[in-house]
VEXLUM-522919 format. One record per residue (C-alpha): residue in one letter; x, y, z. Coordinates in pm, whole numbers, plus 50000, padded with zeros to 5 digits. Layout:
AXYZ/...
//
This chain:
M291156189972802/S294726188772701/V295706169472986/M292706142672936/L294006140572565/T297486135472691/F296586106672949/L294506093272644/I296836096372416/N299556079072636/T297046048572665/I297176041872345/F300766039572288/N300686016972638/L298425991372478/I300145993872149/V303415985272340/G301385963772569/L300185944072287/I303555943072066/V305205929272350/A302715904672459/K302805892072099/Y306585890872015/L307095873172397/G304355844972405/P302085834872642/S304695819672887/E307375848572834/Y304775873172908/G303545857173190/K307005862273412/F307235897373218/A303865907673386/L304695892473693/S307925917373678/I305435946873609/A303365935273949/V306375933474166/M307705961274002/T304035985374135/F304065969474401/G307865981874510/Q306986012774376/A303846021674598/L305456008474910/A308816028774870/F307526057274626/E304166067974603/W303856088074919/I306106113074755/R304146119374479/Q300256118574652/C302066142274832/G303626165174507/V300016161074404/R298456170974704/F301036202174845/Y303256207974530/S302116239774289/E303066266974079/R302916289274370/S305366269074601/R307426267674323/H308606304774365/E307466311774706/A308116280474910/Q311096262574745/H311426237975051/V308416218874922/R309916208074657/A313476207274797/T311636183875089/L310046161974820/D313176153974622/A315456148274981/A312766125675062/F312966107074686/A316816103674731/G316626093375087/F314296063974985/V316246049974679/L319556050274909/L317306028175132/F314916006974873/L317615996174670/P319805976074919/I316585959075088/A314965950774757/L318035932674611/A318855912174923/I315185903074946/A315695893974570/F318475872374584/L318695860174939/G315215863475034/P312655834075005/E311895819674644/F308305827574445/S307845815174112/L309365839773952/P313005837973899/R315655860374105/E317055876573839/F313465894573733/V312555900474062/A316055920574104/L315065934473767/A311635946673865/F312615960274174/A314935983873976/A312115995973749/S310206005374080/V313166035074096/A312886043073725/N308606040573752/G308836062674071/L311276089273939/F309006093073621/D305676093173793/Y306976116474052/Q308406139773812/T305336140573569/A303056144173891/L305216177073960/V304826189273646/R300466181473615/A300656198373969/R301716231173840/F299176227373536/D302266225673296/D299926211973002/R303046215772715/L305576199372953/F303276170673046/L302656163772651/R306396161872566/V307726139872855/I304746114872773/G305106121372408/T308766114872431/K308586083872680/N306276066372418/L307766071672119/L311256055072282/A309176028272447/V308056015872105/V311306017471947/M313246002472234/M310575981372442/A308665971172156/G311715966571943/G313545946172202/A310675921872249/W310375919471875/A314255911371826/T314825887972133/G311385872272258/S313355878772587/A311525895072852/K314545906873054/V315245930072784/A311485946972768/L312165951773123/I315255969773074/A314095987272774/G311376000972966/M313516015073232/A315556028872982/S312736044772767/L311306062873120/L314726075873221/G315806088472852/S312636106972883/L313476123673194/L317066134473094/I315926151172768/W313816169272971/S315636176373278/P316596212173188/R312636218673219/L312016197373525/I314236209373773/D313096241974016/P315816266773984/G317656274574311/V316296245074470/A318686220074645/L318726195774903/K319786216375178/M316566236775196/A314596204475290/D312446204275611/R312616175975852/L309486185075979/L307706191075637/A308596155575539/R307236138975881/Q304056158175779/F304136146775453/A304736110575541/G301956116175784/Y299226126475525/A300496104375289/L301096067975501/P297256058875465/I296916065275121/V299876045775015/A298886019275265/S296006013675073/I297646016474755/V299985992874822/L297455964774993/Y295255970474639/Q298365962774438/L299025932074658/I295695918174485/P296345914474170/L300435905774247/A298675876674478/N296505864074161/R299465864673904/E301685839174188/F298145817074237/A297775815973844/A301275809773842/R301235782474051/F298015764273970/Y298815771273597/G301695779773511/F303105809573305/A301695807373014/E297845810373220/T299535835373376/G300415859673111/K297245853072947/F295335864373276/A297955888773315/L296855907472917/A293505909073007/Y293725926573336/D296725947973228/L294635962672905/G291145965873133/L293305981173357/R294976005173137/A291166016972958/V289566024473253/Q292376039373414/A293286064273160/I289626077573165/G289656079473562/S293096090873590/A292796119173358/L289316131073518/D291176128573844/V294046151773728/L291186180273675/L288676172573942/F290816165674246/Q292666197974186/I289406216074175/A288256202774514/V291526212174665/R291206248774531/A287776250074642/H288676235975039/D291446263875055/V289276293474879/H285926286475030/G286536264075260/A285056224375380/D281216232675265/H282166239374892/A284836209874909/R282096186874952/E279846203074741/Q282986198874452/I283436163774559/A279936151774524/R279496169874139/N282726150674098/M281796117074202/A278816122273945/M280676132073662/V283316103773719/F279936080673766/A278666095473450/I282236090273225/M283516052973398/L279966036073394/P279086039873000/A282886032572926/C283116000673098/V279875991672945/G280806000172621/L283785982972654/W282055950272730/I279385958972419/I282835959172185/L284875932972346/P284475906672050/S285625929071823/V288565943772018/E289985905772049/S289575899571693/L291085929371590/I294535938771861/V294485909772063/P297565883371982/E296175853871840/A297675828172127/Y295405851672403/R292145851072257/G289265836772409/P290695835372752/F291395872272652/A287805881072694/R286575857972918/F289115869373219/L288545905873117/T284545904073115/L285085891273477/L287485918373581/L285645946073442/P282765952373719/G285885951973989/L288125972573750/F284826000773750/L284585991274112/F287885999274185/S288366029173993/L285266044674105/G286746042874482/Q290046057874391/F288976085574164/S285946099174352/V285076085174684/N288426088574799/A288756124874782/V286006126675039/F289126114575291/Q291616132075122/I290426164975108/A289776159075479/Q293086140575539/K291436117375762/T292706089675522/L292556058475756/P289276043675645/M291266038675255/V293366013575446/V290875993275616/A288535986375280/A292165978875124/L292725954475383/A288945943875328/A289455936775005/C292715917375034/V291205895175253/A288105890375097/D290545877274767/I292335855174941/V288535839475069/F287485838374719/V290415825174564/L290005797974840/L286515794174801/L285415794774461/P285615759074265/R288845760874048/G288295753873693/E290815741173408/D292005782573360/A291935814473569/S288475824373555/S287695816873918/I291005839174009/A289615871873788/L285985866573962/A287725864174289/Q289565895474190/S286435914874119/L284245905974402/S287315914474653/M287125949974494/A283255952874559/V284075939974879/G286705972574909/F283805999374795/V281095985774964/T283405989775235/L284776023775178/V281626036775095/G280176027575435/F283116048175582/A282336078575408/Q278936079675522/T279976082475867/T281506115875764/R278616130475663/P279566138675334/Q277556153675036/W276656122574766/P275816131974420/R272276138574330/L270356105274271/R268906118773963/D272116118773781/L273026082273932/A269876070773795/L270116088873480/T273676071473423/I272156037473477/A269646044373257/G271626053172981/S274246026172994/L271376000273005/G269926015572699/M273366012772559/A273555977572617/G270615967972530/L270935987272155/A273885972672093/W273825938772269/P271805915871950/L274605932271722/R277205912971937/A275945879371753/L277485893471437/P280925886571290/P283315906071495/G285025933771310/P285925975071279/G282695977271070/L280745959571386/M282835976371641/C281676012071430/A278586002871460/Q277695998671802/I279646027071933/A277746048171727/L274326033871839/G275306027572205/G277386057072255/G275256081072023/F272016067872241/Y274366079772577/L274926114872425/V271666119472353/I270606112172750/V273256134672834/A272676160672617/L268656162572710/F269176157073074/D272916174073146/V274026144973333/A276226152973596/G276516186973408/L278526170573161/R276686188972891/R276786224573099/A280496219573087/F280906203672745/V279356238772585/T281536259472855/K284676249572720/A283506245472352/G281516276772340/P284796299372298/V286446280872110/W283506280571855/L283716314671889/S287376325071783/L286826295771511/T284146318971355/K286136349871421/K289076335371254/N287076327170949/G285446360770940/A282046357271037/P280266386471104/K279836393871453/A276386398171659/S275206432771651/
//
């Protein structure tokens, strides 16, 4: 639970910092910043994501003490790829083909890929050994530094370059502060195992290929938006996508941290059959949380826009995010539930094919959909491409004869989410604001919680009681409540 809380807090801080940066940079400068972030994310996925994925899958508290060559191999791989990546990236930035983004921004974006890749790798190792306190401290320190340096830099200068440099500094500063706790005692690079590194790369290559392909879609679409409509429209489009993605991914990532590790343990301890059963339960739980979360975000979107979105972005923000939300939901559902079918079985090639199908579909939809006065057609193309990727992924998963979630859980989730929307929809006609948003959350969210409580959708009620029961008993004992005879 503490990990999930950390993810939610991290998302809130990211949203705050992102909104401050967007406000003080303005749509045009923020468009450059957002396109740079897309380049950064692509570079990070291409060069370093495979190492993070292997850390999540193969590193643990046990290997930290009994198989130190695992950490040494991961560290050596990261160091080697930094030395390989930076010269190539800088050569592309200054000598490669020209894009809409100025060359100095491309160079900064690739440098940020290294900083962000290192931060994600180190925090993934902390999560893999279930050190919740350290994870909270590293993330919290990064967020505080980002508020001061990144948001402060945007406010003081209005420069996208300053915001990018400050973002890198906040990541590296947090790692530097907590470096004594992040290092495994006794581990040295000379302990790295080349054969193990090749095995890691073989496992992670298809996963990373799919991630890189999916990262190409928002990168390409921001480039399309910049070419067709200019950097100001790119900034408006990117803010809607970034905030929507952060909200959805925060929930999905928090679930994935817990549920995927449980599936890995089920496979290692009890075998493939138990792992398939656990993955099916995980899918039901992810669906039962992600769908109402996305529906709820759509319900309160007018109030969210009026309360937190800078005025220069309002109107396009709600329009773009409404079009993007279905794609964000399907992408997260595939990433945090269906992908586990292939990851546990270590047969991850179908993930690449699904991502490739999404990339091709995005280009086709961008070219075929009528182009209007804003980037709405690009937002719709992105959602449709995510739907193509998800359907392709489920089709491949079906060939492995997996155990799927119970239809009862899926049907109850859909019914509960429709009930949420039906109850809260009439309120959207009222003026947006904090009162309306609270009323919509209470009405729609309350209805869904009743459905979960009555029917134990995806085992959520049982999971809550299991967690809350011991906490309640300990509190009552501390307060002097009489013990049951």
